[in-house]
N, C-alpha and C positions, 0 to 999 in steps of 0.2 A: 469620408463622404465627399463626392465630387460637387462641383459648383452647380450643375444642373439639378441634382438631388436637392441641394440646399435651397435653390431658387424655387423648386417645385413645392417643397415643404413650407417655405415662407409664404408663397401664394395661397396654399391651402389653408394655412393658419389664419391669414387675413380673411378668407371666406368664412372660416369657422367662427372667428370673432364677431363678424358683422351679421351673420345669418339670423340670429335671434331678433335683432333690432329691425332687420329688413322684413321679417315675417310679420312682426307686430305692426310695423308701419304700413305694410300692404293691407293687413286686416283692418286697421283703423282708418285707412285712406289718408294717412298723414305724410306719406313720402312725396317729395317733389319729383318732377320728371328728371331733374338733374341728379337727384339721389339714386333714382332707379337706374339711370344710365351709368352712373359711377359704379354701382354694384355690378351691373352687366359687364362693364369693362373689366372688373376684377375677376368675374367668373370666366370671361373669355381668356384672360391671361392665364388663369389657373388651368383652364382646359387645354390651352396650347402647350403649357409646360408639362402636364401630365401626359399628353400625346407624345411630346418629344422625348420624355423620359421612357415611355414604353417602347418607342422606336429604338432608342439607344440600348435599352435592355435586350430587345430582340436581336440586335446586331452584336451583342456581346460587349458593347462599349461600357455599359453600366452593369456591374456584377451585383447579384443579390448578395447581401450581407446579413447574416442572422445576428442581430444584436441581442444582448441580454436585456431584460426589462429595465434594469437600472440604466444601461447605456442608452436605450431608446428614450427613456424619460429625460436624461441629460441632453441628448441631442435635440429633442423637441423643445426643451426649455431654451436652449441656446438659439435655436432657429427663430422661435417666436419673439425672443428678445431683440433679434436683428431686424425684425419687420419694420421698415420705415413708414409703413402705412398705418400704424397703430396710433 
């Protein structure tokens, strides 16, 4: 897996981890403006990386790799463990 794919997965894992708390905080009205902005920045970073990944894939720079389910689970676990934002 290349660095862009790893960065993309790491950013998406960060969004995934924070989303439930963000939803509850928005419903409850308990999020500060800074917390909302921080999550928006995280979403923006993830969006940019996903778009960059798609562009690289369209250009043939990133090749599709069909992983086995066990490999995919291992890769996801290693990527989420590397996330410095957790």
